[in-house]
C-alpha positions as CSV (number, residue, x, y, z in Angstrom):
1,M,48.1,-101.0,-104.6
2,D,46.9,-103.5,-101.8
3,L,50.2,-105.4,-100.3
4,R,47.6,-108.0,-98.6
5,I,49.5,-107.3,-95.2
6,D,47.1,-105.5,-93.4
7,G,47.5,-106.4,-89.7
8,K,50.8,-107.6,-89.9
9,T,53.4,-106.4,-87.2
10,A,56.8,-105.1,-88.2
11,L,60.0,-104.3,-86.4
12,I,61.8,-101.4,-88.7
13,T,65.7,-101.1,-87.3
14,G,67.6,-98.0,-88.1
15,G,64.0,-96.6,-88.0
16,G,65.5,-93.1,-87.4
17,G,67.1,-92.9,-91.0
18,G,66.0,-92.2,-94.0
19,I,65.3,-95.1,-95.5
20,G,63.8,-97.0,-92.4
21,S,61.5,-93.4,-91.8
22,Q,60.1,-94.0,-95.2
23,T,59.5,-97.5,-94.9
24,A,57.6,-97.1,-92.1
25,E,55.1,-95.2,-93.7
26,R,54.6,-97.5,-96.5
27,L,53.9,-100.3,-94.1
28,R,51.7,-97.9,-92.2
29,E,49.7,-97.1,-95.0
30,A,49.4,-100.8,-96.1
31,G,47.9,-101.7,-92.4
32,V,50.8,-102.9,-90.5
33,T,51.6,-102.1,-87.1
34,V,55.4,-100.4,-86.8
35,T,57.9,-100.6,-84.1
36,L,61.2,-98.6,-84.9
37,T,64.4,-99.0,-83.6
38,D,67.8,-96.7,-83.6
39,I,70.5,-96.2,-81.8
40,K,69.5,-92.7,-80.9
41,D,66.3,-91.3,-79.7
42,D,65.9,-88.5,-81.8
43,P,64.8,-88.2,-84.3
44,L,63.4,-91.7,-83.7
45,Q,60.4,-90.8,-81.5
46,D,59.4,-88.4,-84.1
47,V,59.0,-90.9,-86.7
48,A,57.4,-93.3,-84.2
49,S,55.1,-90.6,-83.7
50,K,54.1,-89.6,-87.4
51,V,53.6,-93.3,-88.2
52,G,51.7,-94.1,-85.2
53,G,54.1,-96.7,-84.0
54,R,56.3,-97.2,-80.9
55,G,60.2,-96.0,-81.2
56,I,62.9,-97.9,-79.2
57,V,66.3,-97.1,-78.3
58,A,68.6,-100.2,-79.2
59,D,72.2,-101.0,-79.6
60,L,72.3,-104.1,-82.0
61,S,76.1,-104.0,-82.3
62,T,76.0,-106.3,-79.2
63,S,74.2,-109.4,-78.5
64,E,73.0,-107.8,-75.3
65,G,71.2,-105.0,-77.2
66,A,69.8,-107.1,-79.8
67,E,68.3,-109.5,-76.9
68,A,67.1,-106.6,-74.7
69,L,65.3,-105.1,-78.1
70,Y,63.5,-108.7,-78.5
71,R,62.4,-109.0,-75.0
72,E,60.5,-105.3,-75.4
73,T,59.2,-106.2,-78.6
74,G,58.1,-109.8,-79.1
75,D,57.8,-111.7,-82.0
76,V,56.8,-109.7,-85.5
77,D,55.8,-110.7,-88.7
78,I,57.9,-108.4,-90.8
79,L,61.7,-107.3,-90.3
80,V,63.3,-105.0,-92.2
81,H,66.9,-104.2,-91.3
82,A,68.0,-100.8,-92.2
83,A,70.7,-99.9,-89.5
84,G,74.2,-99.6,-90.4
85,V,77.1,-97.1,-90.8
86,T,79.8,-96.6,-93.6
87,G,82.8,-97.5,-91.3
88,A,86.4,-96.6,-91.6
89,K,87.6,-95.4,-94.9
90,G,90.7,-95.9,-96.5
91,D,93.4,-98.0,-98.1
92,P,92.2,-101.3,-97.8
93,L,95.7,-102.5,-96.2
94,K,95.6,-100.2,-93.5
95,M,92.4,-100.6,-92.1
96,T,92.8,-101.9,-88.3
97,D,91.4,-104.9,-86.5
98,E,89.2,-102.2,-84.5
99,D,88.1,-100.8,-88.1
100,W,87.0,-104.2,-89.2
101,E,85.5,-105.2,-86.0
102,G,83.5,-101.9,-85.9
103,S,81.9,-102.5,-89.5
104,W,81.5,-106.2,-88.9
105,Q,79.6,-105.9,-85.9
106,T,77.5,-102.8,-86.7
107,D,77.0,-103.6,-90.2
108,F,77.0,-107.6,-90.6
109,M,76.4,-109.4,-86.8
110,S,73.5,-106.8,-86.4
111,A,71.9,-108.5,-89.2
112,V,72.1,-111.8,-87.7
113,R,71.3,-111.1,-84.4
114,V,67.9,-109.9,-85.4
115,A,67.3,-112.3,-87.9
116,R,68.4,-115.1,-85.1
117,L,65.9,-113.6,-82.8
118,Y,62.6,-113.1,-84.8
119,G,63.1,-115.5,-87.6
120,P,62.2,-118.7,-85.7
121,A,58.6,-117.4,-84.9
122,M,58.2,-116.7,-88.1
123,I,58.9,-120.2,-89.1
124,Q,56.8,-121.5,-86.8
125,R,53.8,-119.4,-87.7
126,G,54.4,-120.4,-91.5
127,W,54.6,-116.7,-92.8
128,G,57.5,-114.2,-92.4
129,R,59.1,-111.6,-94.3
130,I,63.1,-110.4,-93.7
131,V,64.2,-107.4,-95.9
132,F,67.9,-106.5,-95.1
133,V,69.4,-103.2,-96.6
134,T,72.6,-104.1,-98.4
135,S,74.1,-101.9,-100.9
136,E,75.4,-101.3,-104.3
137,N,79.0,-101.9,-102.5
138,A,78.3,-106.0,-102.4
139,A,78.0,-106.1,-106.4
140,Q,80.7,-103.3,-106.9
141,P,83.0,-102.9,-104.1
142,Y,85.1,-99.7,-103.7
143,P,88.7,-100.2,-102.6
144,D,88.1,-97.1,-99.9
145,E,85.0,-98.7,-98.4
146,T,86.4,-102.1,-97.9
147,V,85.2,-102.7,-94.3
148,Y,81.4,-101.8,-95.7
149,N,81.8,-104.1,-98.7
150,V,82.8,-106.7,-97.0
151,A,79.7,-106.6,-94.7
152,K,77.1,-105.7,-97.3
153,V,78.1,-108.6,-99.2
154,G,78.3,-110.7,-96.1
155,I,74.7,-109.8,-95.1
156,A,73.7,-110.5,-99.3
157,S,75.3,-114.1,-98.8
158,F,73.7,-114.6,-95.3
159,A,70.2,-113.6,-96.6
160,K,70.6,-116.2,-99.7
161,S,71.5,-119.2,-96.8
162,V,68.6,-118.1,-94.5
163,S,66.4,-118.1,-98.0
164,M,67.6,-121.5,-98.8
165,Q,67.4,-123.1,-95.7
166,H,63.7,-121.6,-94.8
167,S,61.8,-120.4,-97.7
168,A,59.7,-123.4,-97.8
169,S,58.8,-123.1,-94.4
170,G,57.4,-119.8,-95.0
171,L,59.9,-117.4,-94.2
172,L,61.3,-115.2,-97.2
173,A,64.6,-113.3,-97.2
174,N,65.5,-110.6,-99.2
175,C,67.7,-107.8,-99.8
176,V,67.4,-104.5,-101.4
177,A,70.4,-102.7,-102.4
178,P,70.5,-99.0,-102.8
179,A,73.3,-96.5,-104.3
180,F,74.1,-93.5,-103.0
181,I,70.7,-92.7,-101.5
182,E,69.8,-88.7,-99.9
183,T,70.0,-90.0,-96.0
184,P,71.8,-88.5,-93.1
185,M,74.4,-91.0,-93.9
186,T,75.6,-89.8,-97.3
187,D,75.2,-86.1,-95.9
188,A,77.7,-86.7,-93.5
189,M,80.2,-88.4,-96.2
190,M,79.6,-85.3,-98.5
191,E,79.8,-82.4,-95.7
192,K,82.9,-84.3,-95.2
193,K,84.3,-84.6,-98.4
194,A,83.1,-80.6,-98.9
195,A,85.0,-79.9,-95.9
196,S,88.1,-81.2,-97.1
197,E,88.2,-79.9,-100.6
198,G,86.9,-76.6,-99.7
199,V,83.8,-76.2,-101.9
200,S,80.3,-76.2,-101.5
201,K,78.4,-79.8,-100.6
202,D,76.7,-79.6,-103.9
203,V,79.7,-79.2,-105.7
204,A,81.3,-82.1,-103.7
205,I,78.0,-84.3,-104.8
206,A,78.8,-83.5,-108.6
207,D,82.4,-84.2,-108.1
208,F,81.6,-87.8,-106.4
209,L,79.2,-88.4,-109.1
210,E,81.5,-87.8,-112.2
211,Q,84.5,-89.3,-110.4
212,E,83.4,-92.0,-108.1
213,R,80.1,-93.1,-109.5
214,A,80.5,-93.1,-113.4
215,Y,77.5,-95.5,-113.9
216,L,75.0,-93.8,-112.5
217,G,73.1,-92.6,-115.4
218,L,70.3,-90.5,-113.5
219,K,73.2,-88.1,-112.4
220,R,71.9,-87.5,-108.8
221,R,71.7,-88.9,-105.1
222,G,68.6,-91.3,-105.3
223,K,65.8,-90.6,-102.7
224,A,64.7,-92.5,-99.5
225,E,61.4,-92.8,-100.7
226,E,62.4,-94.3,-104.1
227,V,64.0,-97.3,-102.1
228,A,61.5,-97.5,-99.7
229,P,58.4,-98.9,-102.0
230,V,60.9,-101.8,-103.1
231,I,61.2,-102.9,-99.1
232,A,57.6,-102.6,-98.7
233,L,56.6,-104.9,-101.6
234,L,59.0,-107.5,-100.8
235,T,57.9,-107.7,-97.2
236,S,54.3,-108.1,-99.0
237,D,52.1,-111.0,-100.0
238,L,52.5,-109.9,-103.8
239,A,56.1,-110.9,-103.5
240,S,55.3,-114.7,-102.3
241,F,57.8,-116.2,-105.1
242,V,60.7,-114.0,-104.1
243,A,63.4,-115.6,-102.3
244,G,67.1,-114.8,-101.4
245,A,67.2,-111.9,-104.3
246,N,69.2,-108.9,-103.8
247,W,67.1,-106.0,-105.5
248,R,68.9,-103.3,-106.9
249,V,67.7,-99.6,-106.2
250,D,70.6,-97.9,-107.5
251,G,70.3,-95.4,-110.8
252,G,72.3,-97.7,-112.9
253,S,75.5,-97.1,-110.5
254,V,76.4,-100.7,-110.7
255,G,77.9,-101.3,-114.2
256,A,77.5,-105.4,-114.1
257,I,74.5,-107.4,-115.6
258,D,73.4,-109.9,-112.7
259,L,72.6,-112.9,-114.6
């Protein structure tokens, strides 16, 4: 399928992770020149080399880090914001200010910062795409992941506001909401669960699906390569009538109907 974005440029945050790296491959196949950024150099450079792009280490949890990244990259046509962490877990009434602040800066404000930096040139050119990776948690929150829930629903609201303000100028902002995808982040979650319960990782995953994700009818973790094509579509000219949406790629994990 021709996405009609050959010759465009893209920046992917969280580029060393599963979803970011798979998205980079899909965009490269579409003829896009890709720059990736992550907070750690490894495996960022491996991914960048694989897609023939550039890898830049940056900490987007601060304004200084985001601005330094922008100075290195300059403007781009497409921004995919996949960076994020799960943040602190536990009773929502026991989360400290530091717990909230850590997730807010890394998961939410990083999205605001990169959009604020890269969006204006897209508006001036009359064409641009921003895709934020949110989560099932934006629609179906879980009490032990409250700081993450709040950040992700905040991104969805922010994207909708950007869309309402600027879609008529050619900047289309959308979200993709994955659920329980096989990535280093969920690997770490399941390894921690396995260790605490004295079981294997596979048993921990099966138990998590049964106890915590009852509506995930496919009964497995999703794969990054199942999320990336949806992101790539939303960055393309084929999705020119999609604005302010939050597309779920969740295996049915969210039980509600979003009308």
